[in-house]
N, C-alpha and C positions, 0 to 999 in steps of 0.2 A: 954303149959301153963308155962313151965319154964322160957320163955323169955318175958311173957307178959308185964313187966315193963321195959324192956331193950330199952333205948332211943337210943342206940348206937350199933346196932347189927353188927357182922362182916358179911358184904356181899360184893360182887364183882359184880357190875352193871355197865353197859354202859347207857348213856343217850343222845341219838342221837336227833338231831332235828325232824327227820322224822323217821319213822319206817322202818327199812332196807327192801329191797325188796327181799333178800336173806338170808339164815342161820338162820331164825326164823321159828321154827316148829308149835309153838302153841302161839296163841295171846289171852289173857284174857282181856275182856273189862269190866270197872266197869259199875254199873248200878245205876241211880239216884233213889231217892225215898225209897221205901220199899226194900231195897237191900238184897241180899241173904246173910245174915251174920249169924253167929252161934247163938245158944240159949243163951250163956252167955252174948253176946252182947245185945240180945234183951231183956234179964232180967235186965241188968244193964245200958245200953247206951240210947241213945236218936235217935228216928226215926221220920221223914224221915232224910236221910241222903242227902247232896248236895255237891258232890265232884267237886273240882276245875279243870279246864282243866290245864293239865300238859304235858311235853314232854314224849314220850314213855320211858319206863325202860325195859332194855334188861338184863335178868340175864345170867351171864358167868357161864362156865361149874365148877361144884362143888358148885355153890349157888343155894339153893333149896327154893322154896315156893309153898305151896299148892295153888291150884285154883280149882274152881268148874265147873260144867257143863254149866251154864248159860252164854250167851253172849260170848262164847268161839269158835275161829276159829282154826280149824286144817288144816294144808296144807296136800295135798295128801301124801307127802313123810313122813308124821307123823301118817298116819291113823293106821298104825300097833300099835300104843300105846294107841289107843282109848278103848282097852277092858276094861271092868268094872268087878271087882270081884263080885262074886254073893254070897258069903258065909257070908257077913256082911250086916249090916243094910243099907237100902238106903241112909240114912243121912251120912254114912261113905264111901260108895263105890266110889263116885266120887272123894272124897279126897285121898283115898288110890290110886285110878287110878292116880291122878295127880303127886303122889310122885313116884310111879313105872314108870311112863311115862318119867321122867326127865333124869334118866341115859340112857334110850333108846335115847332120843332126843341128849344128849351130845355124845354118841357113834356114831351118825350119822351126827355129826358136826352141829347140830341143837340147838337153844336156845328157851327159854321161854320168852315172852314179855307181859308187861302190859301197856294197853293204857288208856287214858282218857275215860269217859262214852260215849258208843254208844247207850245205852238204856236210853232214856231221862225220862220215867216214868215207873217204875216196881211196879204193885200191887200184893198183895200176899193173897192167901186165908187164912182162919183162921187156926192157930195151937195152940196145947195145948204145951205151952213152956216147962213145966217140962218134959213132955214126950219126947220132942225134945232133951233136956238135957240128959236125961237118954240114949237115942239112940246114942248121940253124945260121950258118955262117952270114947270109945276108942280112939277118936281124941284127947281128953284131956290127957289121961293117957297114951297113947302108941305113939302119933303122933311124939314127939320130939326123942324118941328112934329109931323109924322108919327112920326118916330123917337121923339121925346119921349113922345108919347101911347102908342105901343106898348109901351115899356119900362115907363113908369108903370102901364098897364093890367095888365101882366103881374105887376110888383110887387105891385099891389093884389090880384090874384087868389091870388098866392102867400101874402099875409098872412091871407087868408080861409081858407086851406088846404082848398080845395075840391079834390076829385078829379074831373077831367074826362077823358073819351075824347078822344084828339086829333081826331076828327072834329068833336067838339063845340067844341073850342078854335078850330079853322079857322072853322067857321060863326060862331061869336060874333065873331071879328074882322071877317068881312065884314059882319055886322049893325052892329057898332059903327061901322065906317068909311062905311056907308051913312047912318047916323044923324048922322054928323059931316060929311057932305057930300062925302067923298072919293071914294066909289064910288057907283053908281046900283043901283037896285032889281034890274035885270037881273043884275047881279054877284052879289047875294044868291041869286036863283033859280038861277043858273049853279052857285055853290057848293053848293047843296043837290042839284043833279043830279050834280054831280062826286063828291060823297060817296057817292051811290047807285050810280054807276058803279064807283067803287073798291070798294065793297061787293060789288058783282055779280062783280068779277074776282078777288076773293078777296084783295085787297091791303091791306085794313084789319086784317088780322090781324098784319101787320108793325108796325102802329103801337100801341104800348103806351099805357097810361093815363098820363095827365099826372101830375105831381107837385104840381099845385095842390091 
């Protein structure tokens, strides 16, 4: 919320003509129509939305943006970062997941990209918008601080030049967020079980060692 009126945010992005075939771990596509926006936008903005076709935007390491679960493509090498925290409301879980995922992506030399709408029409069931607003309160109140913490934690680990396997990076993020009161102990246990399941399915071989 702190940057809602910032017309010139400090970000580092690439805008290639075409989406790169390598180095991108997650691709978020916009959706036309009744797009999956937050309750504040629904209460104050106009729907439906009609996004213009634009070239892809690829965020560089250290530049973070939330993304949700809809119309989102995850490469196999990024599957490890798909874990959803379970101690928070469903309207918060996928956004928290997206923020936690990005330092994991950066550590595996992967980026987040946004592309023009691939969903041409999105319909939505009825919602009680004020109930949605209350459920989303952590996003508005804690989201900015969480982003800053994750970026600074990633930078600190880079400076220490420690090499960590990506499962260790993910687990460390969950432990840190539990210790800072963002997540609960059950999320830490879930992260440990998730990493074990990913290993059993042979998916951890897709995740390279981090550059920390």
